[in-house]
N, CA and C atoms of all chains as a GROMACS GRO file, in nm:
protein
  642
    1UNK      N    1  20.098  13.706   7.560
    1UNK     CA    2  20.135  13.547   7.615
    1UNK      C    3  20.138  13.565   7.731
    2UNK      N    4  20.267  13.614   7.784
    2UNK     CA    5  20.302  13.608   7.934
    2UNK      C    6  20.203  13.643   8.028
    3UNK      N    7  20.128  13.783   7.985
    3UNK     CA    8  20.042  13.837   8.053
    3UNK      C    9  19.904  13.753   8.045
    4UNK      N   10  19.898  13.668   7.925
    4UNK     CA   11  19.770  13.569   7.941
    4UNK      C   12  19.806  13.489   8.052
    5UNK      N   13  19.918  13.419   8.046
    5UNK     CA   14  19.955  13.336   8.162
    5UNK      C   15  19.946  13.377   8.323
    6UNK      N   16  20.009  13.497   8.303
    6UNK     CA   17  20.000  13.571   8.445
    6UNK      C   18  19.846  13.586   8.482
    7UNK      N   19  19.735  13.622   8.385
    7UNK     CA   20  19.622  13.625   8.443
    7UNK      C   21  19.558  13.513   8.492
    8UNK      N   22  19.605  13.404   8.409
    8UNK     CA   23  19.547  13.274   8.424
    8UNK      C   24  19.561  13.243   8.551
    9UNK      N   25  19.723  13.274   8.592
    9UNK     CA   26  19.770  13.235   8.747
    9UNK      C   27  19.689  13.300   8.848
   10UNK      N   28  19.658  13.436   8.822
   10UNK     CA   29  19.598  13.488   8.909
   10UNK      C   30  19.453  13.454   8.959
   11UNK      N   31  19.384  13.396   8.848
   11UNK     CA   32  19.263  13.342   8.828
   11UNK      C   33  19.233  13.235   8.906
   12UNK      N   34  19.346  13.156   8.925
   12UNK     CA   35  19.357  13.029   9.013
   12UNK      C   36  19.274  12.931   8.946
   13UNK      N   37  19.168  12.887   9.036
   13UNK     CA   38  19.131  12.774   8.992
   13UNK      C   39  18.986  12.796   8.943
   14UNK      N   40  18.969  12.924   8.914
   14UNK     CA   41  18.841  12.973   8.877
   14UNK      C   42  18.803  12.927   8.725
   15UNK      N   43  18.670  12.888   8.698
   15UNK     CA   44  18.629  12.853   8.548
   15UNK      C   45  18.609  12.979   8.503
   16UNK      N   46  18.603  12.960   8.376
   16UNK     CA   47  18.574  13.072   8.271
   16UNK      C   48  18.458  13.152   8.311
   17UNK      N   49  18.376  13.082   8.332
   17UNK     CA   50  18.221  13.129   8.381
   17UNK      C   51  18.249  13.217   8.526
   18UNK      N   52  18.306  13.177   8.614
   18UNK     CA   53  18.318  13.234   8.734
   18UNK      C   54  18.413  13.360   8.716
   19UNK      N   55  18.514  13.384   8.632
   19UNK     CA   56  18.582  13.486   8.593
   19UNK      C   57  18.472  13.615   8.544
   20UNK      N   58  18.393  13.550   8.452
   20UNK     CA   59  18.315  13.623   8.367
   20UNK      C   60  18.209  13.682   8.470
   21UNK      N   61  18.167  13.631   8.548
   21UNK     CA   62  18.073  13.664   8.640
   21UNK      C   63  18.140  13.761   8.754
   22UNK      N   64  18.233  13.738   8.809
   22UNK     CA   65  18.334  13.818   8.882
   22UNK      C   66  18.346  13.959   8.796
   23UNK      N   67  18.379  13.950   8.695
   23UNK     CA   68  18.422  14.069   8.618
   23UNK      C   69  18.279  14.170   8.611
   24UNK      N   70  18.187  14.093   8.548
   24UNK     CA   71  18.072  14.141   8.538
   24UNK      C   72  17.987  14.194   8.703
   25UNK      N   73  18.007  14.148   8.779
   25UNK     CA   74  18.002  14.195   8.936
   25UNK      C   75  18.077  14.307   8.971
   26UNK      N   76  18.212  14.299   8.939
   26UNK     CA   77  18.306  14.422   8.960
   26UNK      C   78  18.240  14.551   8.894
   27UNK      N   79  18.220  14.521   8.740
   27UNK     CA   80  18.187  14.643   8.667
   27UNK      C   81  18.044  14.698   8.708
   28UNK      N   82  17.962  14.604   8.786
   28UNK     CA   83  17.871  14.674   8.834
   28UNK      C   84  17.853  14.734   8.947
   29UNK      N   85  17.930  14.700   9.036
   29UNK     CA   86  17.969  14.784   9.145
   29UNK      C   87  18.037  14.925   9.128
   30UNK      N   88  18.139  14.909   9.056
   30UNK     CA   89  18.195  15.038   8.986
   30UNK      C   90  18.110  15.113   8.943
   31UNK      N   91  17.998  15.083   8.853
   31UNK     CA   92  17.914  15.164   8.813
   31UNK      C   93  17.938  15.201   8.648
   32UNK      N   94  18.041  15.103   8.621
   32UNK     CA   95  18.055  15.088   8.455
   32UNK      C   96  17.966  15.029   8.366
   33UNK      N   97  17.899  14.926   8.428
   33UNK     CA   98  17.786  14.860   8.366
   33UNK      C   99  17.646  14.938   8.344
   34UNK      N  100  17.586  14.958   8.251
   34UNK     CA  101  17.486  15.021   8.209
   34UNK      C  102  17.356  14.973   8.301
   35UNK      N  103  17.288  15.047   8.341
   35UNK     CA  104  17.159  15.009   8.384
   35UNK      C  105  17.053  14.978   8.270
   36UNK      N  106  16.925  14.921   8.301
   36UNK     CA  107  16.850  14.856   8.184
   36UNK      C  108  16.786  14.972   8.104
   37UNK      N  109  16.735  15.087   8.175
   37UNK     CA  110  16.690  15.185   8.122
   37UNK      C  111  16.771  15.259   8.030
   38UNK      N  112  16.914  15.263   8.077
   38UNK     CA  113  17.012  15.357   8.028
   38UNK      C  114  17.050  15.275   7.869
   39UNK      N  115  17.045  15.127   7.885
   39UNK     CA  116  17.086  15.058   7.730
   39UNK      C  117  16.962  15.095   7.680
   40UNK      N  118  16.850  15.074   7.708
   40UNK     CA  119  16.720  15.075   7.618
   40UNK      C  120  16.698  15.210   7.553
   41UNK      N  121  16.755  15.290   7.638
   41UNK     CA  122  16.721  15.423   7.560
   41UNK      C  123  16.832  15.480   7.482
   42UNK      N  124  16.964  15.416   7.524
   42UNK     CA  125  17.056  15.452   7.413
   42UNK      C  126  17.014  15.347   7.279
   43UNK      N  127  16.958  15.237   7.305
   43UNK     CA  128  16.931  15.178   7.203
   43UNK      C  129  16.848  15.218   7.099
   44UNK      N  130  16.757  15.284   7.140
   44UNK     CA  131  16.669  15.366   7.094
   44UNK      C  132  16.697  15.503   7.009
   45UNK      N  133  16.766  15.542   7.067
   45UNK     CA  134  16.876  15.664   7.015
   45UNK      C  135  16.924  15.612   6.898
   46UNK      N  136  16.985  15.517   6.914
   46UNK     CA  137  17.086  15.454   6.811
   46UNK      C  138  16.992  15.433   6.675
   47UNK      N  139  16.866  15.361   6.697
   47UNK     CA  140  16.789  15.306   6.622
   47UNK      C  141  16.705  15.413   6.555
   48UNK      N  142  16.711  15.531   6.565
   48UNK     CA  143  16.618  15.604   6.550
   48UNK      C  144  16.646  15.626   6.384
   49UNK      N  145  16.730  15.641   6.319
   49UNK     CA  146  16.743  15.620   6.189
   49UNK      C  147  16.726  15.500   6.102
   50UNK      N  148  16.684  15.428   6.168
   50UNK     CA  149  16.661  15.271   6.102
   50UNK      C  150  16.726  15.175   6.138
   51UNK      N  151  16.681  15.059   6.219
   51UNK     CA  152  16.743  14.956   6.283
   51UNK      C  153  16.831  14.869   6.206
   52UNK      N  154  16.914  14.786   6.278
   52UNK     CA  155  17.035  14.712   6.173
   52UNK      C  156  16.944  14.609   6.061
   53UNK      N  157  16.849  14.589   6.085
   53UNK     CA  158  16.810  14.487   5.976
   53UNK      C  159  16.766  14.584   5.855
   54UNK      N  160  16.718  14.723   5.886
   54UNK     CA  161  16.699  14.807   5.761
   54UNK      C  162  16.809  14.837   5.698
   55UNK      N  163  16.904  14.853   5.796
   55UNK     CA  164  17.064  14.910   5.737
   55UNK      C  165  17.101  14.765   5.655
   56UNK      N  166  17.098  14.644   5.696
   56UNK     CA  167  17.149  14.561   5.595
   56UNK      C  168  17.061  14.531   5.513
   57UNK      N  169  16.924  14.563   5.475
   57UNK     CA  170  16.836  14.554   5.368
   57UNK      C  171  16.898  14.681   5.287
   58UNK      N  172  16.930  14.794   5.304
   58UNK     CA  173  16.970  14.908   5.265
   58UNK      C  174  17.130  14.870   5.196
   59UNK      N  175  17.164  14.805   5.267
   59UNK     CA  176  17.330  14.751   5.210
   59UNK      C  177  17.295  14.656   5.093
   60UNK      N  178  17.213  14.573   5.087
   60UNK     CA  179  17.184  14.481   4.967
   60UNK      C  180  17.131  14.547   4.869
   61UNK      N  181  17.057  14.656   4.871
   61UNK     CA  182  16.985  14.736   4.782
   61UNK      C  183  17.094  14.813   4.703
   62UNK      N  184  17.192  14.881   4.806
   62UNK     CA  185  17.303  14.947   4.739
   62UNK      C  186  17.390  14.834   4.660
   63UNK      N  187  17.393  14.708   4.703
   63UNK     CA  188  17.502  14.614   4.616
   63UNK      C  189  17.424  14.579   4.457
   64UNK      N  190  17.290  14.569   4.509
   64UNK     CA  191  17.202  14.523   4.388
   64UNK      C  192  17.221  14.671   4.274
   65UNK      N  193  17.190  14.772   4.332
   65UNK     CA  194  17.210  14.875   4.250
   65UNK      C  195  17.357  14.906   4.180
   66UNK      N  196  17.471  14.857   4.221
   66UNK     CA  197  17.590  14.835   4.181
   66UNK      C  198  17.612  14.759   4.065
   67UNK      N  199  17.547  14.618   4.112
   67UNK     CA  200  17.537  14.506   4.018
   67UNK      C  201  17.462  14.560   3.877
   68UNK      N  202  17.348  14.625   3.915
   68UNK     CA  203  17.263  14.668   3.790
   68UNK      C  204  17.316  14.763   3.715
   69UNK      N  205  17.386  14.866   3.755
   69UNK     CA  206  17.473  14.955   3.706
   69UNK      C  207  17.601  14.914   3.605
   70UNK      N  208  17.651  14.834   3.654
   70UNK     CA  209  17.745  14.753   3.580
   70UNK      C  210  17.723  14.668   3.467
   71UNK      N  211  17.605  14.606   3.490
   71UNK     CA  212  17.551  14.509   3.396
   71UNK      C  213  17.508  14.604   3.273
   72UNK      N  214  17.436  14.724   3.311
   72UNK     CA  215  17.379  14.817   3.221
   72UNK      C  216  17.488  14.879   3.142
   73UNK      N  217  17.607  14.895   3.195
   73UNK     CA  218  17.704  14.958   3.098
   73UNK      C  219  17.780  14.828   3.025
   74UNK      N  220  17.797  14.718   3.070
   74UNK     CA  221  17.822  14.610   2.957
   74UNK      C  222  17.748  14.571   2.864
   75UNK      N  223  17.590  14.561   2.900
   75UNK     CA  224  17.503  14.574   2.784
   75UNK      C  225  17.506  14.685   2.652
   76UNK      N  226  17.502  14.785   2.720
   76UNK     CA  227  17.524  14.932   2.636
   76UNK      C  228  17.618  14.918   2.560
   77UNK      N  229  17.731  14.881   2.618
   77UNK     CA  230  17.883  14.883   2.546
   77UNK      C  231  17.878  14.806   2.454
   78UNK      N  232  17.824  14.669   2.481
   78UNK     CA  233  17.848  14.548   2.370
   78UNK      C  234  17.759  14.561   2.276
   79UNK      N  235  17.606  14.596   2.304
   79UNK     CA  236  17.534  14.636   2.221
   79UNK      C  237  17.565  14.740   2.120
   80UNK      N  238  17.634  14.856   2.140
   80UNK     CA  239  17.715  14.946   2.050
   80UNK      C  240  17.812  14.890   1.968
   81UNK      N  241  17.869  14.811   2.049
   81UNK     CA  242  17.984  14.748   1.956
   81UNK      C  243  17.913  14.671   1.818
   82UNK      N  244  17.822  14.575   1.876
   82UNK     CA  245  17.774  14.484   1.783
   82UNK      C  246  17.664  14.564   1.691
   83UNK      N  247  17.624  14.669   1.733
   83UNK     CA  248  17.486  14.732   1.642
   83UNK      C  249  17.576  14.814   1.542
   84UNK      N  250  17.661  14.924   1.604
   84UNK     CA  251  17.695  15.016   1.535
   84UNK      C  252  17.848  15.032   1.523
   85UNK      N  253  17.919  14.914   1.537
   85UNK     CA  254  18.046  14.900   1.551
   85UNK      C  255  18.129  15.023   1.596
   86UNK      N  256  18.058  15.059   1.718
   86UNK     CA  257  18.115  15.187   1.764
   86UNK      C  258  18.166  15.152   1.939
   87UNK      N  259  18.273  15.183   1.948
   87UNK     CA  260  18.324  15.126   2.109
   87UNK      C  261  18.331  15.278   2.147
   88UNK      N  262  18.259  15.250   2.298
   88UNK     CA  263  18.246  15.380   2.385
   88UNK      C  264  18.327  15.355   2.504
   89UNK      N  265  18.434  15.385   2.537
   89UNK     CA  266  18.523  15.379   2.629
   89UNK      C  267  18.481  15.425   2.762
   90UNK      N  268  18.375  15.554   2.749
   90UNK     CA  269  18.312  15.600   2.884
   90UNK      C  270  18.259  15.498   2.952
   91UNK      N  271  18.190  15.408   2.899
   91UNK     CA  272  18.105  15.293   2.962
   91UNK      C  273  18.191  15.210   3.040
   92UNK      N  274  18.329  15.133   2.949
   92UNK     CA  275  18.412  15.095   3.033
   92UNK      C  276  18.463  15.137   3.156
   93UNK      N  277  18.514  15.282   3.140
   93UNK     CA  278  18.554  15.334   3.245
   93UNK      C  279  18.468  15.368   3.366
   94UNK      N  280  18.340  15.402   3.356
   94UNK     CA  281  18.218  15.407   3.425
   94UNK      C  282  18.229  15.250   3.509
   95UNK      N  283  18.227  15.160   3.454
   95UNK     CA  284  18.212  15.037   3.501
   95UNK      C  285  18.350  15.006   3.590
   96UNK      N  286  18.463  15.029   3.539
   96UNK     CA  287  18.568  15.009   3.608
   96UNK      C  288  18.607  15.104   3.738
   97UNK      N  289  18.546  15.233   3.742
   97UNK     CA  290  18.557  15.324   3.835
   97UNK      C  291  18.485  15.258   3.985
   98UNK      N  292  18.344  15.197   3.942
   98UNK     CA  293  18.274  15.142   4.023
   98UNK      C  294  18.361  15.001   4.097
   99UNK      N  295  18.411  14.923   4.006
   99UNK     CA  296  18.488  14.815   4.090
   99UNK      C  297  18.615  14.862   4.104
  100UNK      N  298  18.705  14.980   4.083
  100UNK     CA  299  18.783  15.040   4.150
  100UNK      C  300  18.771  15.071   4.310
  101UNK      N  301  18.644  15.150   4.323
  101UNK     CA  302  18.594  15.187   4.440
  101UNK      C  303  18.569  15.095   4.520
  102UNK      N  304  18.519  14.966   4.461
  102UNK     CA  305  18.481  14.829   4.552
  102UNK      C  306  18.626  14.780   4.614
  103UNK      N  307  18.710  14.771   4.514
  103UNK     CA  308  18.833  14.712   4.564
  103UNK      C  309  18.916  14.804   4.683
  104UNK      N  310  18.916  14.940   4.644
  104UNK     CA  311  18.979  15.017   4.749
  104UNK      C  312  18.877  14.992   4.891
  105UNK      N  313  18.770  14.991   4.908
  105UNK     CA  314  18.713  14.952   5.008
  105UNK      C  315  18.742  14.827   5.065
  106UNK      N  316  18.717  14.733   4.984
  106UNK     CA  317  18.763  14.584   5.024
  106UNK      C  318  18.925  14.624   5.103
  107UNK      N  319  19.019  14.645   5.023
  107UNK     CA  320  19.127  14.674   5.073
  107UNK      C  321  19.151  14.743   5.189
  108UNK      N  322  19.066  14.855   5.230
  108UNK     CA  323  19.077  14.926   5.333
  108UNK      C  324  19.010  14.815   5.472
  109UNK      N  325  18.893  14.752   5.464
  109UNK     CA  326  18.826  14.656   5.533
  109UNK      C  327  18.893  14.540   5.556
  110UNK      N  328  18.942  14.500   5.469
  110UNK     CA  329  18.988  14.343   5.502
  110UNK      C  330  19.100  14.330   5.572
  111UNK      N  331  19.120  14.263   5.674
  111UNK     CA  332  19.238  14.224   5.779
  111UNK      C  333  19.346  14.127   5.719
  112UNK      N  334  19.283  14.038   5.672
  112UNK     CA  335  19.369  13.904   5.611
  112UNK      C  336  19.476  13.979   5.542
  113UNK      N  337  19.601  13.990   5.575
  113UNK     CA  338  19.710  14.043   5.486
  113UNK      C  339  19.713  13.999   5.346
  114UNK      N  340  19.728  13.857   5.313
  114UNK     CA  341  19.733  13.829   5.162
  114UNK      C  342  19.605  13.877   5.071
  115UNK      N  343  19.523  13.873   5.141
  115UNK     CA  344  19.363  13.930   5.046
  115UNK      C  345  19.379  14.066   5.055
  116UNK      N  346  19.442  14.155   5.142
  116UNK     CA  347  19.482  14.281   5.140
  116UNK      C  348  19.579  14.341   5.016
  117UNK      N  349  19.644  14.258   5.028
  117UNK     CA  350  19.757  14.292   4.926
  117UNK      C  351  19.700  14.260   4.779
  118UNK      N  352  19.626  14.155   4.769
  118UNK     CA  353  19.563  14.141   4.610
  118UNK      C  354  19.437  14.265   4.603
  119UNK      N  355  19.373  14.258   4.696
  119UNK     CA  356  19.289  14.386   4.686
  119UNK      C  357  19.351  14.537   4.661
  120UNK      N  358  19.448  14.536   4.745
  120UNK     CA  359  19.526  14.680   4.697
  120UNK      C  360  19.611  14.671   4.562
  121UNK      N  361  19.673  14.580   4.508
  121UNK     CA  362  19.708  14.576   4.378
  121UNK      C  363  19.615  14.599   4.290
  122UNK      N  364  19.508  14.526   4.288
  122UNK     CA  365  19.380  14.527   4.203
  122UNK      C  366  19.348  14.680   4.197
  123UNK      N  367  19.321  14.737   4.320
  123UNK     CA  368  19.251  14.889   4.336
  123UNK      C  369  19.347  14.967   4.263
  124UNK      N  370  19.488  14.953   4.277
  124UNK     CA  371  19.579  15.049   4.243
  124UNK      C  372  19.586  15.026   4.092
  125UNK      N  373  19.607  14.919   4.038
  125UNK     CA  374  19.574  14.892   3.876
  125UNK      C  375  19.475  14.956   3.840
  126UNK      N  376  19.352  14.933   3.861
  126UNK     CA  377  19.211  14.988   3.844
  126UNK      C  378  19.187  15.120   3.851
  127UNK      N  379  19.244  15.189   3.954
  127UNK     CA  380  19.210  15.326   3.955
  127UNK      C  381  19.329  15.400   3.888
  128UNK      N  382  19.454  15.347   3.868
  128UNK     CA  383  19.542  15.411   3.791
  128UNK      C  384  19.497  15.408   3.638
  129UNK      N  385  19.451  15.328   3.575
  129UNK     CA  386  19.415  15.308   3.432
  129UNK      C  387  19.268  15.387   3.419
  130UNK      N  388  19.187  15.390   3.519
  130UNK     CA  389  19.053  15.474   3.505
  130UNK      C  390  19.105  15.621   3.530
  131UNK      N  391  19.191  15.627   3.610
  131UNK     CA  392  19.231  15.779   3.630
  131UNK      C  393  19.275  15.850   3.536
  132UNK      N  394  19.386  15.768   3.472
  132UNK     CA  395  19.460  15.817   3.329
  132UNK      C  396  19.335  15.863   3.225
  133UNK      N  397  19.238  15.778   3.234
  133UNK     CA  398  19.117  15.787   3.105
  133UNK      C  399  19.057  15.913   3.161
  134UNK      N  400  19.031  15.941   3.264
  134UNK     CA  401  18.940  16.044   3.340
  134UNK      C  402  19.011  16.185   3.298
  135UNK      N  403  19.154  16.173   3.324
  135UNK     CA  404  19.220  16.285   3.310
  135UNK      C  405  19.222  16.351   3.170
  136UNK      N  406  19.276  16.247   3.074
  136UNK     CA  407  19.255  16.289   2.952
  136UNK      C  408  19.126  16.325   2.889
  137UNK      N  409  19.016  16.265   2.930
  137UNK     CA  410  18.884  16.298   2.924
  137UNK      C  411  18.880  16.446   2.939
  138UNK      N  412  18.887  16.493   3.083
  138UNK     CA  413  18.875  16.621   3.134
  138UNK      C  414  18.962  16.686   3.036
  139UNK      N  415  19.086  16.695   3.019
  139UNK     CA  416  19.172  16.782   2.938
  139UNK      C  417  19.089  16.783   2.794
  140UNK      N  418  19.045  16.707   2.738
  140UNK     CA  419  18.983  16.696   2.597
  140UNK      C  420  18.865  16.778   2.618
  141UNK      N  421  18.787  16.795   2.734
  141UNK     CA  422  18.694  16.866   2.755
  141UNK      C  423  18.707  17.036   2.752
  142UNK      N  424  18.812  17.036   2.790
  142UNK     CA  425  18.872  17.170   2.822
  142UNK      C  426  18.950  17.229   2.696
  143UNK      N  427  18.933  17.148   2.582
  143UNK     CA  428  19.008  17.178   2.471
  143UNK      C  429  19.142  17.142   2.455
  144UNK      N  430  19.204  17.068   2.560
  144UNK     CA  431  19.371  17.044   2.557
  144UNK      C  432  19.381  16.928   2.518
  145UNK      N  433  19.464  16.896   2.405
  145UNK     CA  434  19.488  16.745   2.366
  145UNK      C  435  19.630  16.721   2.351
  146UNK      N  436  19.664  16.672   2.493
  146UNK     CA  437  19.815  16.647   2.495
  146UNK      C  438  19.857  16.509   2.406
  147UNK      N  439  17.324  11.688   5.358
  147UNK     CA  440  17.291  11.711   5.492
  147UNK      C  441  17.318  11.881   5.482
  148UNK      N  442  17.223  11.951   5.557
  148UNK     CA  443  17.238  12.085   5.556
  148UNK      C  444  17.279  12.102   5.736
  149UNK      N  445  17.427  12.121   5.734
  149UNK     CA  446  17.493  12.143   5.836
  149UNK      C  447  17.515  12.290   5.910
  150UNK      N  448  17.445  12.372   5.850
  150UNK     CA  449  17.476  12.530   5.899
  150UNK      C  450  17.436  12.543   6.052
  151UNK      N  451  17.494  12.607   6.101
  151UNK     CA  452  17.432  12.668   6.253
  151UNK      C  453  17.353  12.765   6.236
  152UNK      N  454  17.219  12.737   6.300
  152UNK     CA  455  17.123  12.823   6.301
  152UNK      C  456  17.063  12.871   6.401
  153UNK      N  457  17.088  12.999   6.465
  153UNK     CA  458  17.060  13.065   6.592
  153UNK      C  459  16.898  13.065   6.603
  154UNK      N  460  16.861  12.986   6.666
  154UNK     CA  461  16.692  12.993   6.708
  154UNK      C  462  16.674  13.066   6.807
  155UNK      N  463  16.550  13.108   6.844
  155UNK     CA  464  16.520  13.173   6.954
  155UNK      C  465  16.375  13.124   7.012
  156UNK      N  466  16.339  13.174   7.121
  156UNK     CA  467  16.230  13.168   7.219
  156UNK      C  468  16.152  13.278   7.231
  157UNK      N  469  16.182  13.419   7.142
  157UNK     CA  470  16.142  13.533   7.183
  157UNK      C  471  15.993  13.522   7.163
  158UNK      N  472  15.928  13.442   7.084
  158UNK     CA  473  15.767  13.467   7.095
  158UNK      C  474  15.723  13.423   7.224
  159UNK      N  475  15.752  13.303   7.257
  159UNK     CA  476  15.735  13.218   7.395
  159UNK      C  477  15.736  13.324   7.488
  160UNK      N  478  15.853  13.378   7.495
  160UNK     CA  479  15.891  13.475   7.623
  160UNK      C  480  15.804  13.606   7.632
  161UNK      N  481  15.787  13.663   7.509
  161UNK     CA  482  15.750  13.785   7.489
  161UNK      C  483  15.582  13.746   7.523
  162UNK      N  484  15.539  13.664   7.492
  162UNK     CA  485  15.376  13.612   7.529
  162UNK      C  486  15.331  13.582   7.673
  163UNK      N  487  15.462  13.518   7.734
  163UNK     CA  488  15.465  13.525   7.872
  163UNK      C  489  15.458  13.629   7.943
  164UNK      N  490  15.538  13.722   7.900
  164UNK     CA  491  15.548  13.861   7.975
  164UNK      C  492  15.439  13.939   7.926
  165UNK      N  493  15.357  13.918   7.830
  165UNK     CA  494  15.230  13.997   7.771
  165UNK      C  495  15.259  14.099   7.701
  166UNK      N  496  15.383  14.098   7.628
  166UNK     CA  497  15.425  14.218   7.563
  166UNK      C  498  15.386  14.175   7.398
  167UNK      N  499  15.353  14.294   7.349
  167UNK     CA  500  15.321  14.257   7.201
  167UNK      C  501  15.434  14.304   7.125
  168UNK      N  502  15.460  14.266   6.973
  168UNK     CA  503  15.548  14.267   6.881
  168UNK      C  504  15.609  14.434   6.926
  169UNK      N  505  15.496  14.478   6.882
  169UNK     CA  506  15.468  14.618   6.863
  169UNK      C  507  15.560  14.709   6.988
  170UNK      N  508  15.500  14.651   7.111
  170UNK     CA  509  15.534  14.705   7.254
  170UNK      C  510  15.687  14.667   7.249
  171UNK      N  511  15.713  14.531   7.214
  171UNK     CA  512  15.900  14.510   7.228
  171UNK      C  513  15.965  14.593   7.122
  172UNK      N  514  15.929  14.617   7.033
  172UNK     CA  515  15.998  14.717   6.921
  172UNK      C  516  16.026  14.830   6.979
  173UNK      N  517  15.910  14.891   7.036
  173UNK     CA  518  15.924  15.044   7.082
  173UNK      C  519  16.019  15.053   7.207
  174UNK      N  520  16.005  14.909   7.288
  174UNK     CA  521  16.085  14.919   7.398
  174UNK      C  522  16.230  14.920   7.330
  175UNK      N  523  16.276  14.857   7.235
  175UNK     CA  524  16.420  14.826   7.205
  175UNK      C  525  16.447  14.959   7.081
  176UNK      N  526  16.359  14.983   7.025
  176UNK     CA  527  16.386  15.116   6.930
  176UNK      C  528  16.406  15.028   6.792
  177UNK      N  529  16.364  14.946   6.773
  177UNK     CA  530  16.362  14.866   6.615
  177UNK      C  531  16.211  14.871   6.549
  178UNK      N  532  16.204  14.815   6.440
  178UNK     CA  533  16.054  14.830   6.380
  178UNK      C  534  16.004  14.726   6.406
  179UNK      N  535  15.875  14.688   6.409
  179UNK     CA  536  15.793  14.544   6.454
  179UNK      C  537  15.812  14.455   6.353
  180UNK      N  538  15.859  14.488   6.220
  180UNK     CA  539  15.887  14.404   6.121
  180UNK      C  540  16.005  14.339   6.157
  181UNK      N  541  16.098  14.410   6.220
  181UNK     CA  542  16.230  14.335   6.283
  181UNK      C  543  16.212  14.219   6.382
  182UNK      N  544  16.129  14.253   6.482
  182UNK     CA  545  16.069  14.168   6.577
  182UNK      C  546  16.029  14.027   6.513
  183UNK      N  547  15.908  14.084   6.426
  183UNK     CA  548  15.844  13.960   6.355
  183UNK      C  549  15.953  13.859   6.265
  184UNK      N  550  16.052  13.917   6.213
  184UNK     CA  551  16.160  13.841   6.111
  184UNK      C  552  16.257  13.766   6.223
  185UNK      N  553  16.266  13.812   6.340
  185UNK     CA  554  16.382  13.740   6.421
  185UNK      C  555  16.270  13.626   6.501
  186UNK      N  556  16.159  13.657   6.510
  186UNK     CA  557  16.084  13.557   6.589
  186UNK      C  558  16.044  13.409   6.492
  187UNK      N  559  16.062  13.463   6.363
  187UNK     CA  560  16.020  13.352   6.247
  187UNK      C  561  16.157  13.327   6.183
  188UNK      N  562  16.261  13.360   6.250
  188UNK     CA  563  16.385  13.306   6.189
  188UNK      C  564  16.429  13.353   6.064
  189UNK      N  565  16.335  13.431   6.015
  189UNK     CA  566  16.394  13.521   5.882
  189UNK      C  567  16.510  13.608   5.896
  190UNK      N  568  16.537  13.646   6.013
  190UNK     CA  569  16.652  13.741   6.034
  190UNK      C  570  16.719  13.719   6.165
  191UNK      N  571  16.855  13.706   6.132
  191UNK     CA  572  16.949  13.640   6.262
  191UNK      C  573  16.975  13.793   6.309
  192UNK      N  574  16.944  13.838   6.460
  192UNK     CA  575  16.991  13.945   6.497
  192UNK      C  576  17.162  13.954   6.552
  193UNK      N  577  17.208  14.098   6.530
  193UNK     CA  578  17.335  14.068   6.583
  193UNK      C  579  17.352  14.059   6.720
  194UNK      N  580  17.474  14.009   6.774
  194UNK     CA  581  17.514  14.020   6.912
  194UNK      C  582  17.442  14.121   6.996
  195UNK      N  583  17.452  14.243   6.920
  195UNK     CA  584  17.419  14.364   7.006
  195UNK      C  585  17.271  14.390   7.048
  196UNK      N  586  17.200  14.337   6.920
  196UNK     CA  587  17.046  14.362   6.917
  196UNK      C  588  17.006  14.226   7.014
  197UNK      N  589  17.048  14.105   6.996
  197UNK     CA  590  17.024  14.013   7.083
  197UNK      C  591  17.054  14.045   7.192
  198UNK      N  592  17.143  14.075   7.254
  198UNK     CA  593  17.167  14.140   7.420
  198UNK      C  594  17.057  14.257   7.436
  199UNK      N  595  17.033  14.339   7.361
  199UNK     CA  596  16.936  14.437   7.392
  199UNK      C  597  16.840  14.350   7.428
  200UNK      N  598  16.790  14.260   7.336
  200UNK     CA  599  16.654  14.218   7.363
  200UNK      C  600  16.638  14.127   7.495
  201UNK      N  601  16.776  14.072   7.522
  201UNK     CA  602  16.760  14.000   7.639
  201UNK      C  603  16.767  14.095   7.770
  202UNK      N  604  16.813  14.232   7.758
  202UNK     CA  605  16.798  14.342   7.849
  202UNK      C  606  16.638  14.350   7.861
  203UNK      N  607  16.585  14.383   7.757
  203UNK     CA  608  16.429  14.452   7.774
  203UNK      C  609  16.347  14.332   7.824
  204UNK      N  610  16.367  14.206   7.795
  204UNK     CA  611  16.300  14.098   7.834
  204UNK      C  612  16.329  14.055   7.959
  205UNK      N  613  16.447  14.098   8.030
  205UNK     CA  614  16.512  14.045   8.157
  205UNK      C  615  16.544  13.918   8.161
  206UNK      N  616  16.579  13.830   8.041
  206UNK     CA  617  16.607  13.712   8.045
  206UNK      C  618  16.784  13.705   8.011
  207UNK      N  619  16.859  13.589   8.048
  207UNK     CA  620  16.994  13.582   7.983
  207UNK      C  621  16.955  13.537   7.833
  208UNK      N  622  17.098  13.549   7.778
  208UNK     CA  623  17.104  13.496   7.653
  208UNK      C  624  17.048  13.362   7.599
  209UNK      N  625  17.124  13.286   7.692
  209UNK     CA  626  17.094  13.112   7.676
  209UNK      C  627  16.933  13.103   7.662
  210UNK      N  628  16.889  13.185   7.773
  210UNK     CA  629  16.720  13.146   7.767
  210UNK      C  630  16.648  13.203   7.664
  211UNK      N  631  16.705  13.279   7.583
  211UNK     CA  632  16.621  13.327   7.461
  211UNK      C  633  16.682  13.247   7.348
  212UNK      N  634  16.794  13.259   7.342
  212UNK     CA  635  16.879  13.209   7.212
  212UNK      C  636  16.940  13.072   7.219
  213UNK      N  637  16.925  13.001   7.128
  213UNK     CA  638  17.006  12.854   7.147
  213UNK      C  639  17.030  12.803   7.002
  214UNK      N  640  17.098  12.678   7.005
  214UNK     CA  641  17.130  12.642   6.851
  214UNK      C  642  17.068  12.516   6.831
   0.00000   0.00000   0.00000
């Protein structure tokens, strides 16, 4: 805060636009600002594996894939319950493992504190529930029945 | 009433003015021709980074190409 005030005082009567122009000029003189050719060659290198639009399309495809997997699990699980009166917890766990992973990522990425807490709690609860099931399932596969 | 802020652009006009094709501009900045076409038609809104790269490639300021 104090630093901001000091900077504003140092800037004197300069408008924000003038300050930005001056900063740009300084950067150019110091050689910190990249040249046109350098910017374009770096952009080309960065986009060699697909540009930002393609990456965003890929994210949408991944999201659609996730939703489709979740829906498929729900459909198969409920159809088994209604058709053969058989409950398959594996589908339930696959579904919730996906949701847990999503919550963990959201909790890591979100900056807002309250939302972060909500995602962290959800992620912890769902992860714990699914992890317990997977541990028992693996133990069962190994022939250990605790 | 739709009060969404939409970032429009004059990319097509400026590109034509400079005599650069969509493919040429795409090759210059390392994106696909479809991306340039999508930006021009407003189907895709570029990030600040790509928008500035396009400005650098065309030698124009941001305000000259993009507007609300």
